[in-house]
C-alpha positions as CSV (number, residue, x, y, z in Angstrom):
1,M,-21.2,20.4,62.8
2,S,-24.4,22.0,61.6
3,Y,-25.8,21.9,58.0
4,L,-24.7,25.5,57.6
5,N,-21.0,24.4,58.0
6,I,-21.3,21.5,55.6
7,L,-22.9,23.6,53.0
8,Q,-20.1,26.2,53.6
9,L,-17.5,23.4,53.2
10,I,-19.1,22.2,49.8
11,G,-19.3,25.8,48.8
12,G,-15.7,26.4,49.5
13,L,-14.5,23.3,47.9
14,S,-16.3,24.0,44.8
15,L,-15.0,27.5,44.4
16,F,-11.5,26.1,44.8
17,L,-12.1,23.5,42.3
18,F,-13.6,26.1,40.0
19,G,-10.4,28.2,40.5
20,M,-8.2,25.3,39.6
21,Q,-10.1,24.6,36.4
22,L,-10.0,28.3,35.6
23,L,-6.1,28.3,36.1
24,S,-5.6,25.2,34.3
25,D,-7.6,26.3,31.1
26,G,-5.6,29.6,31.4
27,L,-2.4,28.2,31.5
28,T,-2.9,25.6,28.7
29,S,-3.9,28.7,26.4
30,V,-1.3,30.9,27.4
31,S,1.7,28.6,27.6
32,G,2.0,26.9,24.4
33,G,5.3,25.0,23.6
34,R,7.7,27.4,25.3
35,M,6.6,27.1,28.8
36,E,6.8,23.2,28.6
37,Q,10.2,23.6,27.2
38,L,11.3,25.7,29.9
39,L,9.8,23.8,32.7
40,G,11.3,20.7,31.0
41,K,14.9,22.1,31.2
42,F,14.3,23.6,34.7
43,C,12.8,20.1,36.2
44,N,15.0,17.5,34.0
45,T,16.5,16.2,37.2
46,K,15.1,15.8,40.7
47,T,17.6,18.4,42.3
48,K,16.9,21.0,39.7
49,G,13.1,20.4,40.5
50,V,13.6,20.8,44.4
51,L,15.7,24.0,43.7
52,L,13.2,25.5,41.4
53,G,10.3,24.8,44.0
54,T,12.5,26.2,46.9
55,A,13.1,29.4,44.9
56,V,9.5,30.0,43.6
57,T,8.2,29.6,47.2
58,G,11.1,31.8,48.3
59,V,9.9,34.6,46.0
60,I,6.2,34.5,46.4
61,Q,6.5,33.3,50.1
62,S,3.5,30.8,49.7
63,S,4.1,27.1,49.3
64,S,0.3,26.7,48.8
65,A,0.4,29.0,45.9
66,T,3.4,27.3,44.3
67,T,1.6,23.9,44.8
68,V,-1.5,25.0,43.3
69,M,0.4,26.5,40.3
70,V,2.0,23.1,39.9
71,V,-0.9,21.1,40.2
72,A,-2.6,23.3,37.6
73,L,0.5,22.9,35.1
74,V,0.1,19.2,35.6
75,N,-3.5,19.2,34.9
76,S,-3.1,21.3,31.9
77,G,-0.4,18.8,30.5
78,V,2.4,21.4,30.4
79,M,4.1,19.5,33.2
80,L,4.7,15.8,34.1
81,L,3.7,14.3,37.5
82,R,7.3,13.1,37.8
83,Q,8.6,16.7,37.3
84,A,5.8,18.2,39.9
85,V,6.8,15.9,42.9
86,P,10.4,17.3,43.3
87,V,8.9,21.0,42.7
88,I,6.2,20.3,45.5
89,M,8.9,19.0,47.8
90,G,11.0,22.0,47.1
91,A,8.0,24.3,47.9
92,N,7.8,22.7,51.4
93,I,11.6,23.1,51.8
94,G,11.1,26.9,50.9
95,T,8.5,27.3,53.4
96,T,10.8,25.5,56.2
97,V,13.6,27.7,55.1
98,T,11.6,30.9,55.4
99,G,10.5,29.8,59.0
100,W,14.1,29.2,59.8
101,L,15.2,32.6,58.8
102,L,12.4,34.1,60.6
103,S,13.4,32.5,63.8
104,M,17.0,33.5,63.6
105,T,16.0,37.1,64.1
106,S,15.3,36.3,67.8
107,I,18.8,34.8,68.6
108,S,20.5,36.6,71.2
109,G,24.1,36.8,72.5
110,D,27.5,38.6,72.1
111,S,29.5,35.8,70.2
112,F,30.7,36.5,66.7
113,I,29.0,33.4,65.5
114,I,25.6,34.2,67.0
115,T,25.9,37.7,65.5
116,M,26.9,36.5,62.1
117,L,23.7,34.0,62.1
118,K,21.2,36.8,62.4
119,P,19.9,37.8,59.0
120,T,20.5,41.5,59.8
121,S,24.3,40.7,59.7
122,W,24.3,39.0,56.4
123,T,21.5,40.6,54.4
124,P,23.5,43.7,53.3
125,L,26.3,41.1,52.0
126,L,23.4,39.5,50.1
127,A,22.4,43.0,48.8
128,I,26.0,43.8,47.5
129,A,26.1,40.5,45.8
130,G,22.8,41.0,44.2
131,I,24.0,44.5,43.0
132,F,27.5,43.0,41.8
133,I,25.6,40.2,39.8
134,L,23.0,42.8,38.3
135,F,25.7,45.2,36.8
136,T,28.2,42.5,35.8
137,A,25.5,40.2,34.1
138,K,25.2,40.0,30.3
139,S,21.8,41.2,29.3
140,E,20.1,40.1,25.9
141,A,19.8,43.7,24.8
142,R,23.8,44.0,24.9
143,K,24.2,40.9,23.2
144,H,22.5,42.1,20.0
145,K,24.3,45.5,19.7
């Protein structure tokens, strides 16, 4: 390992820590009490925290980004450490689930069970369920009219 590699390592670590500090300061100034209340509601049990971490990771497709956001929220005081641990565990579970879903696309066989395990078989069902939920859910705008 040369001196240049060590310098690059230190520079990368410095940029990472600087970015974490900026993210933490930004979250502190933007969040206020509302975000703290929402996170307290969504993370009041370990199960809810794991599910939140899994869902966020599923949406943004990056457990690293989820973990960085959670660390910044803890650093800014918006989230407690006991709330953050299940969310980070859920982020890791979300990454694993994504990997398993992708690996299911290469399953081959002619049986009904194998055909139904492929994501191409049940994706349309999820889309139909999403459309049904979208059209039947009550929105805030409809409640106030």
